[in-house]
N, C-alpha and C positions, 0 to 999 in steps of 0.2 A: 804725304813727305811730312818732315815737321818742319814748322815755321817758324818765320816771328814775328810777330803782329805789323798788319799794313799802316799806315797811316790812319784811316778809313779808324783802325781799330786803337790806336794809340788817343784821337785826339777824344777814341768815348773814355780813357783810365783802362783801355784794356791794354796788361803789358804781356802773359803768359805765354808760354809758344804752343804752338797746336797744332795738334795729325789728323789731317784730311786726304782725301782721298784726291791724285787729281788727276780730271778729264777732259779740260782742254790746255793742245799746250799751242804756241803763239801760229799769228793767219787763223783759223779752223771755228766757222761755224757754231754757237753751241745753241738749243732749243728744249727746254723741257715741259712743255705738251703731251696732253691726258695719261698721264703717266707713264711717260716715254720720255728721255736723255736724245737727241740727236747729236749729230755728232756730224757735219759738210751731211746733211738732212738722212743723215742713214741712224739707223734704233743703234742707240750701244747695249749691248744681254750687261742686265749686274743683276748675276747668280746673287753675292755678300749683302745688297740694302735690306736693313729690316721689308721694309714695303716700299710701294712706288709712290714714292714725291706727286702729293695733290696738289701741289702748286701747277701756275704755269710762270717763261720764265724765258728773257731775249726773246725774238733775237739777236745774239751778238757776238764778234768776230774779237779775240782775243787778244789782242798787242801783241808786236811785238816781247820780244823778254819779256812776261808775264807769262800765268799758269792759274782757271779756272780748276779751282778745287769744292771739293762739297762735303760732303759730313756721310761714312753708311746709315742712318740714321735721315734720312734726308728731310718727313716732314722735321722733325725738332733737334735741327741741328742749323750753329748761327757758323756761313760760311760763305764764299765766294754771291752765292742765290743774294745774298744780306750785303753784304762790306764789297763787294769787288774782288776784280782779282788779284796775286800779289806777283808780285814781280821778283823776276828772280836773283836779289841779293838780298828777299828777308827766309830763301828759302834754310836750313842748317843744315841738314842731314835726310834717311832714309831712313821710314820707322823699321824698325830687325823683330824688332817683339809684341809676340799682342799676350794682355797677362788682368782682362778686360775684357768680354765677363768669361767667371772662373772656365768652363765650361766651356772655352774658348779659344785656352789659350795653346800659344805655337806660334813657331817658326813663320814670318813671313814671311821670305825667302832664303829658303834650305838652297838651294842650285846656285844664287848668288855669288863671287866671291863680293870678302868686307868692305875693302877697298875701289867699289865703284862709286860713281856719279850716283846723282841724284837724283 
């Protein structure tokens, strides 16, 4: 998703939009341990990450109208495991095209209509 900075980030003078992957939905319990993300106790299959996470986080329940987001480069991403969940009103939209790194240029959701909600 594409998101505007949270209050936490704004307080630290961070004003750029971010692109992160939605991992946790409202009401879900998220935990990261032993290199694995768990959603409601079930391991999340992730063939897109750069490396397994080397940190521990949670468990925590994602609050209503909020989302837990993580970067694909888990161990070097400034994301929810650092600054918390993203309120729904901070979501700008959905990323549609990957252009970096160049060898991975692709349309991210080729079979979805462009007017689909984020």
